[in-house]
N, C-alpha and C positions, 0 to 999 in steps of 0.2 A: 318499632317502639317496644321497650321492655315493659313487662307487666309490673305495676306498682303493687307492693304488698298491702293487702287489705287489713285495716285496723278498725277496732270498734269506734274510735274517735279520731277522725282524720285532721282535726284542727291543729294538733301538734305538728303534723306533717307539713301543712301549709305554712305554719310559723317558721319551721326550719328551712323550707324552700326560700322564704323571704329573707331570713337571716343569712343564709348562705349565698344569697344573690343567684339562686339556681332554680328559677321557676319551672314547674312542670308544664306539660303541653296541653293538658285538659283538666278543667275543674268544673264541678257543679256546686254552686253556693245556694243553700236553702236553710230554712229554719225560722223560728219565731223571733229571734233576736236580730232584727234588721239593722240595728245600730252597729253591731259587730260585722254584719255582712258588708255594709258600706265601708266600714273602717278598713277591713282587710282587702277589700277590692281596691281601695285607694293605695294601701301599702304595696300591693302587688303591682299596681300601675306605676308607682314610683320606681320600682326595681326594673321594670321592663321598658318603659317609654321615656325617652328623652323629651323634655318639654319643647325643645327647639324643633323637633321633627314629629311632634305629636299628631299634627294634621295629616301626615302621610302614613304613620305607622300604628295609629290607634283607631279602631273601627268599632262602632256600636250599632247593633241591629235590634229593632223592636218589632212588635206585632205588625206595625204599619210598614216597616221597611224590609222585613225578613222574607226571603225566598231562597231556595236551594242554590240557585245560580249566584246570587249576590253573596251568600254565605261562603260558597266555594271560592269565589274570587277573593274575598277578604282573607280566608285561611291561606290560600296559595300565593297571594301577592308577596313578592320579595320586599324586605325592608329597604327603605331609602335613607341613605346616610346614617344608618344605625344597624345594630346587630339583631334587633328583635322587633316583632310586631305583636300586637295584642288585639284580640277580637272578643268583645263582650256581647252576649246575646241575652236580652231581657225577656222573661215571661213566655218563652216558646216551649210548649210541651212536645218534645220530639217524639214521644210515644203515640201522639195523635196525628202524626204526618201520614199521608197516604203511602201506599206500598212502595211506589217507585221512589218517592222522596226518602223513605226510610232506608231503602237499599243504598241510595247515594249518601245518606248520613252515615251509615255504617262504614262505607268506604273512607269517608273523610275523617271520622273519628279514629279509625284504625291506622291512619297514616298522616297524622298532623306533622308538618315539617318541623325540624328541630329549632327553627328560628321563631316559631309561632307559639303563642299561648292563647287558648280559647277558654273563656269562662261563661258558662250558662248560669244565669241568676234567676232565682224564683223568690219574689217578694210577696206578690199577691196571688200568683198561680201556684197551687200546691205541687210539690215535686213528688209524684207518685209513679215510679217506674212500673210499667206493665211487664212483669217478668215472663209473661206468656209469649211476648215477642222476643224469643230467646236470642236471636242473632244481635238485635239492637241492645238488649240488656247486657249481653256478653261484651259488646264493644264498650259500653258505658262503664261497666264494672272492671273490665280488664285494663283499660287505658286511662280511665278518669280517676280523679281524687274527689270523692264525694264528701263535702264539708258541710255538716249541719251546725248552724249557729243556734245553740240552745239558750234559754233563759239562764242567767247566771245564778249561782246559789246565793243564799242570804249573806254569808260571810263576805264573799267577794263583792257583792253589791254594796254592803256597808262601807267597805274600804274604798270602793270606786266613788261613791257619793261623797264621802268625807274629803277625798282628794279634790273633787270638783268644787266643793264649797271652799276649800282651802285656797284653790287657785283664784278665787274671788275675794280672798282675805276674810272668809267667814268660817265660823266654827259651828259644828252640829253634833249633838250627842248620838250614840248608837241607837238609843230608844227612839229618837225622832227620825233617824234613818229608817228604822223598821216601820214607823208610822207612814212615812213617805212611800216606802215600797208597797205597803198594804193598800193605800188609797189610789195609787197609780196603776196597780196591776203588776209592777215589778219589772217592766221591760226598760232597758237602757234608753231606748228611743223616747219613750214617754218621760222617763226621769230626766233626761238631758234638757228637754224643753222646760220642764217644771222647775228644775234647779235654777235656770236662767231667770225665770219669772220671780222666784222667791228672793234671789239675790237682788234683783232690781227693786223689789217691794220693800225689803227689810233695810232699815237704816242703822241697825245695830251690828256689832261684830259677831254676836252669837245668835243663831237662829232659834226662835221659839215656836211652839206649836201653833200659836195664833198667826204667825207669819205664813206657815204652810196652809192652814185652813182658810186663810183669807184669799189666796190666789189659785190654789190647786183644785181642779174640778175632779172629784172622785169618780172612779169607774163604777159601773153598775153593781158589781158584787160588793164593793166597799159600802155603798149607800144602803144596800139591802142589809148588810151586817149591822150598820148603824141603826137601821129601822128596828131590827129584832132586839138589839141591845136596849133601845128605848122602851120597847114593850116590856122587857125584863125588869126595867127600872121603874115601871109604872108611868112613864111619860108618854101617854097614849096620843095626846095631841101633837107632840113633837114627832112621833112616829108617822102620823098622817102627813105632817109637813114634809118629811123626807120623801114620801111617795109623790107628793105634789111637785117636789123638786125634780124628781126623775121625769115626771110627765112634762115639765117645763123644758127639760133638756131634750125633749122629743124622742125619748126612748120608746120603742114599741111596747104597748101594753102586754102583748104575749111574751116578749122577752123578759119584761119585769116579772111577770108571773112565773116564768121558768126559773129565773134567778131566785125568787122567793122559795119556790118548791125545792130547788137544789140545796139552798142554804138550810132549810128546815130538815132535809134528809141528813145532811152532815151533822146538824145538832142532835138529831135523834140517834144517829150512830154513836156520837160522842157520849150521849146520855147512857146508852146501853153499856159502853165500855166502863164508864164511871160506876155504874151499878154492879159491875163485875170486877171491881178493884183494879182496873187498868188506868194508865196515865197517858199524857200527851205523846210520849214516845211510841206507845202502842198505836195511838191514833195516826201518827206520822207514817208508821209502817203500813197501816191499812189503807190510807188515803193518798199517800204521796205528797201531802202538804209539808211545807217547811216548818221550822220550829215555832216561829212567831204566830202565824195564823193557826197552827195546831193548838198552841197554848190558849190563844184567844177563844177558839171554838170550844175547847174543853171547859174553860171558865164560864162561858156564856151558857153552855148546855146544862150546867148545874142549877140554873135559875128556874128551870121548869121541870115538871114531872114527865115520866114516860107517857102517861095518859094524855098530857097536853100535846105531845108530838104526834100521837095517833090522831088526835082531833084536828091538828093543823094539816096533816096529810089529807084527811077527808075534805076539809074546807078548800084547800088548794085544788084538789081534783074537781070538786063541784064548780069552782070558779072557772077552771079550764074548760069543762063541758059547756058551761053557760056562755063563755066567751066565744066558743066555736060554733055553737048551735042556735043562739038566740040573737035577736036584733037589739039587745040592750047595749048601752054605751059601754065600751071596754074600760074607759077610765073610771066610770061609776062602779063597775064590777070590782075593780081593784080597790077602790075606796071602801066599798062594803066589806071586802075581804079583810082589810086592815082593821076596820071597826069590829068585825066578828072575832078576829084574832085578839084584839084588845080585850074584848069581853071574856074570852076564854082565859086570857092571862090573868084578869082580875079574879076569876073563879078558881084558878089553879092553886 
């Protein structure tokens, strides 16, 4: 097998392989954007496998069915009434195989038949190659195309969301697209399901914010942002209701506390930048946030003083210690924290 040229982003290579109807012999699919992972896996399968002979030439192995002998048989079996075979291996960390299985894996990856395409997929299992296992890593990097499916940037997501609503004969503004991205976490997997719910709920041709807020369940970070926004607006009771909403969603109190602490650290950083004449572009460079959440954070940071953020850091730390060392109810600790933050906000 010829060595594939290594590139920073191998998704274009995969796209070209599919477009040219010329799939490679070995791929590793991983990354946060599982919607794209599944999409391109299906596209690859369409190129390789004829539906009429799929039962003979398409093989899938999971943690329950994978062993080296079965894998070798799938890779080496000749195609039946077709030109190609495809082997998909889900959630198998090949770097954690025992030594003899690793040696056999190296042999197989180094000499995959020209009629076979093998795809290792990692959706819930992290893809973290152990480069200390040099022979195995050399086989993976030399013969494989490593495709990471990253979260899409803000501009591409807005375009994608708009097209999906248009397919359902609905219109949505870019600002509402940003709001939807923000409260869902911005993965296409989450967005796809929420778009379907919004379209089913809305009876109008154009989507409004109330349609989104009525059916979309915000992710943890989004609710925490709403909570701190309400504190900044003096809506202390509403901020406490947001906390109770999270608890009803069965979010772990320690995770909620972590999100609160993380969010206030971002606000504190934004406040320092503001005090030094910096803007949201500087905040984006420093934190890696995209434009919309960076602008939101900078705007929210200006509602409180630097002293307030120092105090919130202390209160969050005290709550963390109390949650980990006392027998007090964790939900009550969070509620007391929000009340104390509200009091600090009143005095700021």
